[in-house]
Every structure is written in structure tokens, then in C-alpha cells.
VOGU-3710 file (C-alpha; in Angstrom, 3 decimals, decimal comma):
1> xxxxxxxxxx> 76,580/77,181/220,020  74,823/78,166/223,595  75,138/82,135/223,198  73,882/81,949/219,783  70,654/79,743/220,685  69,846/81,077/224,171  70,543/85,252/222,989  68,978/87,687/222,488  68,573/87,208/218,499  65,698/88,966/217,242
11> xxxxxxxxxx> 65,476/92,098/220,138  67,605/95,078/220,238  69,371/95,361/223,065  67,719/98,773/223,812  64,640/97,241/223,909  65,388/94,581/226,335  66,848/96,785/228,798  63,365/99,099/228,339  61,741/95,637/229,471  64,071/95,385/232,178
21> xxxxxxxxxx> 63,405/98,505/233,659  59,619/97,917/233,046  59,274/94,817/234,761  60,873/95,361/237,910  58,778/98,703/238,127  55,652/97,057/237,426  56,895/94,169/240,219  57,506/97,195/242,406  54,569/98,778/242,017  52,365/95,522/242,622
31> xxxxxxxxxx> 54,597/95,054/245,879  53,073/98,162/246,657  49,785/97,721/246,155  49,770/94,702/248,213  49,144/92,112/245,694  49,067/88,877/246,047  51,980/86,505/245,471  50,475/85,531/241,991  49,632/89,261/241,368  53,608/90,463/241,272
41> xxxxxxxxxx> 54,229/87,316/239,675  52,533/87,969/236,566  52,920/91,614/236,641  56,591/90,540/237,009  56,355/88,545/233,994  54,083/89,916/231,444  56,302/92,808/230,125  58,257/90,231/228,607  55,845/88,314/226,727  56,472/90,328/223,376
51> xxxxxxxxxx> 59,813/89,825/223,721  59,797/86,179/224,153  56,825/85,923/221,360  59,305/87,810/218,995  62,236/85,840/219,964  60,797/82,128/219,844  59,733/83,121/216,158  63,051/84,363/215,552  64,011/80,737/216,698  61,769/79,103/214,725
61> xxxxxxxxxx> 62,963/80,122/211,904  66,397/79,245/212,068  66,557/76,648/214,404  62,881/74,907/214,155  62,680/72,017/216,175  65,109/73,628/218,945  62,240/75,937/219,176  60,354/73,732/220,429  62,674/72,037/222,607  63,533/75,583/224,639
71> xxxxxxxxxx> 59,469/76,317/224,895  59,235/72,971/226,753  62,424/73,665/228,996  60,502/77,280/229,791  57,621/75,249/230,471  58,892/72,842/232,737  61,117/75,016/234,646  58,234/77,496/235,036  56,258/74,714/236,423  59,855/73,213/238,542
81> xxxxxxxxxx> 59,903/76,723/239,947  56,344/76,412/241,420  56,984/73,012/242,723  59,917/74,716/244,501  57,772/77,475/245,999  55,232/74,940/247,404  58,163/73,113/249,172  59,400/76,487/250,647  56,154/76,845/252,051  55,416/73,619/253,416
91> xxxxxxxxxx> 58,723/72,676/254,375  60,287/76,336/255,172  57,335/78,845/256,558  54,795/75,158/257,459  51,656/76,542/255,622  49,550/73,971/254,844  46,334/73,397/252,687  45,481/76,664/250,760  48,543/78,486/251,502  50,628/76,147/250,183
101> xxxxxxxxxx> 49,634/75,774/246,621  52,729/77,576/245,164  52,608/81,072/243,365  49,468/79,986/241,094  47,530/78,256/243,358  44,580/79,813/241,447  45,883/76,808/238,826  46,556/73,957/241,271  43,586/71,778/240,143  43,634/68,464/238,950
111> xxxxxxxxxx> 42,944/69,821/235,438  46,135/71,869/234,684  47,951/69,166/236,179  46,923/66,690/233,756  46,971/68,633/230,617  50,269/70,420/231,202  51,751/67,087/231,754  49,617/65,512/228,925  51,398/68,463/226,896  54,803/67,885/227,971
121> xxxxxxxxxx> 54,830/63,627/227,794  53,555/64,727/223,984  56,276/67,612/223,482  59,300/64,888/224,827  57,929/61,843/222,311  58,539/64,408/219,476  61,697/65,833/220,625  63,104/62,488/221,120  61,764/61,235/217,399  63,294/64,121/216,180
131> xxxxxxxxxx> 66,094/63,842/217,697  66,974/59,793/218,470  70,441/59,867/219,267  69,967/61,927/222,253  70,185/59,640/224,920  69,299/61,938/227,497  65,667/62,511/225,426  64,848/59,561/226,249  65,609/59,397/229,311  63,449/61,924/230,058
141> xxxxxxxxxx> 60,778/60,308/228,451  60,670/57,947/230,995  60,098/59,934/233,366  57,465/61,848/231,112  55,700/58,705/230,904  55,980/57,114/234,505  54,415/60,923/236,265  51,853/60,345/233,225  50,894/57,387/234,522  50,423/59,134/238,246
151> xxxxxxxxxx> 48,392/61,607/236,805  46,301/59,386/235,087  45,840/57,451/237,900  44,493/60,308/239,881  42,347/61,659/237,093  40,453/58,194/237,389  39,814/58,699/240,866  38,846/61,836/240,599  36,656/61,690/237,492  35,206/58,720/239,721
161> xxxxxxxxxx> 34,488/60,459/242,859  34,030/64,248/242,158  37,462/64,912/244,751  40,381/66,490/243,913  43,764/66,163/245,821  43,257/62,276/246,421  46,659/60,501/246,455  47,977/58,596/243,041  50,197/55,796/242,580  52,648/56,564/245,324
171> xxxxxxxxxx> 52,658/58,243/248,268  50,854/58,455/251,928  47,838/56,657/251,577  48,151/56,111/247,663  48,180/52,849/245,657  52,089/51,902/246,433  52,303/53,480/250,010  55,126/55,753/251,075  55,887/58,733/253,865  55,747/61,426/251,466
181> xxxxxxxxxx> 52,965/63,263/250,949  51,376/64,163/247,665  53,196/67,349/247,529  56,545/65,670/247,865  55,683/63,039/245,511  55,073/65,523/242,480  58,373/67,556/243,006  60,186/64,282/242,807  58,389/63,719/239,692  59,278/66,863/238,630
191> xxxxxxxxxx> 62,868/67,275/239,617  63,490/63,330/238,089  61,924/64,596/234,780  64,104/67,937/234,834  67,618/67,133/235,181  67,745/64,745/232,414  65,523/67,081/230,233  68,164/69,719/230,677  71,097/67,447/230,069  68,773/66,221/226,916
201> xxxxxxxxxx> 68,961/70,233/225,490  72,660/70,725/226,921  73,233/67,704/224,765  71,729/69,090/221,427  72,733/72,535/221,324  76,516/70,057/220,443  75,288/69,328/217,500  72,151/72,082/216,738  72,710/73,568/213,321  71,032/76,887/211,304
211> xxxxxxxxxx> 68,409/75,165/209,416  69,039/77,979/207,071  72,539/77,345/206,463  71,028/73,362/205,755  68,899/74,569/202,853  71,407/76,606/201,175  74,067/73,695/201,578  72,197/70,497/201,720  75,614/68,109/200,529  77,554/69,848/203,466
221> xxxxxxxxxx> 77,372/67,013/206,603  75,606/67,530/209,806  78,495/68,301/211,814  80,654/71,036/209,292  76,804/72,521/209,383  76,491/72,694/213,134  80,518/73,782/212,996  79,714/76,677/210,448  76,755/77,652/212,655  78,329/78,763/215,242
231> xxxxxxxxxx> 80,379/81,459/213,273  77,232/83,133/211,538  76,206/86,528/212,888  73,336/88,093/212,014  73,454/91,422/210,325  69,902/93,616/209,977  69,595/96,537/206,925  66,781/98,668/207,076  65,330/99,478/203,213  67,889/101,546/201,334
241> xxxxxxxxxx> 70,869/100,440/203,101  74,123/99,434/201,112  75,220/95,830/202,255  77,689/95,497/199,834  79,485/97,588/197,344  80,454/96,907/193,518  84,101/97,062/193,714  85,137/96,481/197,487  86,748/93,638/198,890  84,774/90,270/199,250
251> xxxxxxxxxx> 84,883/89,641/202,985  81,649/87,449/203,222  78,943/85,499/201,917  75,204/86,255/202,751  71,756/84,258/203,089  68,663/85,903/203,462  66,382/85,085/205,935  63,999/87,890/205,599  63,414/91,150/203,361  64,435/91,578/199,716
261> xxxxxxxxxx> 67,486/93,102/198,405  68,463/94,123/194,997  71,249/93,641/192,497  72,615/96,640/190,711  75,818/96,202/188,210  77,019/99,112/186,576  73,713/101,073/187,702  71,602/98,287/186,020  69,637/96,664/188,495  69,671/92,831/187,940
271> xxxxxxxxxx> 67,254/91,191/189,968  65,950/90,895/192,914  66,602/87,951/195,846  64,024/86,702/198,873  64,328/84,816/201,904  66,226/81,546/201,007  68,368/83,036/198,388  71,953/84,089/198,831  74,915/86,150/197,691  78,536/87,352/198,098
281> xxxxxxxxxx> 79,790/83,952/196,782  81,516/85,145/193,616  83,824/87,239/195,358  85,067/84,530/198,221  85,298/81,854/195,282  85,687/83,507/191,409  88,457/87,103/193,132  88,860/89,508/196,091  86,219/91,967/194,492  82,445/92,628/194,827
291> xxxxxxxxxx> 80,782/92,117/191,286  78,105/93,904/191,599  76,241/95,927/194,658  73,046/94,938/196,832  70,987/96,883/198,524  67,961/96,033/200,647  64,374/97,104/199,928  62,635/96,201/202,614  63,957/95,802/206,195  65,714/92,788/205,879
301> xxxxxxxxxx> 67,859/90,156/208,256  70,588/88,203/207,168  73,150/85,685/207,910  76,730/86,690/207,389  79,712/83,578/207,403  83,270/84,998/206,976  85,506/84,472/204,136  87,921/81,987/206,164  85,000/79,918/207,824  83,097/79,938/204,325
311> xxxxxxxxxx> 85,682/78,264/202,846  86,191/75,787/205,392  82,832/74,752/205,074  82,399/74,132/201,306  85,499/72,359/201,260  84,882/69,855/203,190  82,225/68,938/200,372  83,723/68,370/196,897  79,757/68,686/195,567  79,252/71,544/197,401
321> xxxxxxxxxx> 82,173/73,427/195,814  80,990/71,866/191,940  77,121/73,294/192,429  78,512/76,758/193,888  80,999/76,991/190,892  77,855/76,350/188,938  76,183/79,249/190,475  78,730/81,773/189,782  79,602/80,860/185,959  75,248/81,364/185,377
331> xxxxxxxx> 75,404/84,800/187,763  78,596/86,055/185,854  76,937/84,793/182,462  74,229/86,876/183,825  75,913/89,912/184,731  77,838/89,889/181,288  81,290/89,005/183,055  81,467/85,035/182,007
//
């Protein structure tokens, strides 16, 4: 499941490789032109935005809330890297002031810190309510609440005095004085917040299920759906491509997630199917051969489950077997083969 959720599922490998080349070339040119650190970072990251957007849309269509979880993970990792760079600047390079403000020093302002942490708090709360049985999410939420309290106190002082950079609840000169500068305190806050967050994500990945599969088999248990999700393959067919052919041995079950297909039997067009519809179950349940040809009428994306795992999945639910047998009888009647 780790590989399926975290790999490139929507963007072809050749596009990913081209993006890698463009990213490195942009980084090299930025260094050659003497861009500041934030400019080099921006030049490196920007080519990945289209790829990232397409992948996030794919994840949302297939895993819904897990897409939000991954977005939060990426956001916080980026934020934590910013703090790591700042620690390096302060404690290794010995820099101070404006020279020790991380990669994107222009964003090192009170409103940005406050709004970003508020976004994380809201996201962690939503995720904890959605995945209630994930213990690490609740630990993360507690850490996020404590971090938000720090920034609320800092924002209150900032709005009252108009002075940025004041200490908060913890640190040198703070409400509770400890021998740590503000930058060190916030690094620790982010460290404490990031560890349970990563554990929560890993914990959730073990039981994640594809939402398309869940919609097609609503009466199958969550654990069985999660197991089947690990066996699913994504298939893409351009317009006009035959996905299955009448008379061939039936070996896979298909769910349409994007696009449209037409069902043809004996040269006669029977029907069209769109996102959320499925096919291939007749050959797997009623016999070994395909009873119709299915052809893509538009660029189409499908999920495919092989014969063995399809049968294992439906065998876990007697109600699902009955539902599919009814569908098979109805479809065979439409094909005149009842």
C-alpha cells in the first residue's frame, strides 16, 4: 500500500524523468546566476508543481481523506526543513539576525507563522475526527494545540505592541523562562509535532482502502477492502482501445474511474459505462470467457483486480456474492444470454 499511495500514479514515468531534468537544470542556472537561497529553492521546486497537482488530484479521487493527509505531511516536512536550515545557520555557521532566517526568510513573519500553524491544527483536527482509531493522530493533535497556544500568545503580544520576534510562552525572556532562544523552541515544537505525525501517516497507510473499490463493494468489510486495494492495478486506455474482447479468457475485473467505455456484443453496441461502473464480473463468475467486447470511447482510467484476488474479495461477503450474481443475471438478460 505504501508503494501505491506514495508512488507516481497519474503522471507517466517519462514525464517524471523530464521534470527531474528540468528541475536540476533550473537549480544549476539559479546557482550560476547567483540567486539567493530562496531563489535556488524556488527554481528547483516550481517544475514539480504540475506533477504534484495531478498526483494530488489522483489521490483525492482514489483515497479522498488520505490526499489531505499527504498534503499536510508534505507541508509540515517542508516547514520542518525550513527550521532545520535555520538551526544549521545559527548553530553551525554562527549566523544571526536576517542571515539566519531559513530558506525563505521573507516569510519569517508573525502572520505567516500563525496562519500556517492554524492551518495545521485545523487539518489535524479534521483528520483525527475522520480517522478516530489512529492513536498517533491524537498525539499529533495535542502537540499542534500546544504549538498553536505558543503562536496565539505571540500574536497577542505582536498585535498589542506591533513588535515582531517577541518570545512566547517558552524560551529566554518568555512567560516561562527556559535557556533556549525562540528559534530553538520552535524547532523543538516542530520536531515534537512531526514525529507522531509521521507515525500517524504510517499507521493509517496500513489500513487505507481505495474509495472506488469501497463504492462498488459497500458490503465488504474494511479490512478486506484494504487488502484488495493493495492488489489493484491502474490501467489506462486511449480512446478506441479494446480493453477486453468477446471470447477471450476472463482474467480481470475492472472499475472505471475516469472516461467512458462502450459494451459491444456480436457487433451490436449494448450500452455505455462511465466512472463508478464496473465490468468483467460475468466472465469471472459465470464462465471463463468474455461475453462481450469493451472498448474505450474516450481516454479512460480503470482499476483492475485479477481473478484470484477478485474471488477472494467477494468470498469475504456472502451479501456481495448475491449482489453480483443478481447483476450477472441482469446483464446476461440484456445480452440475450440469460
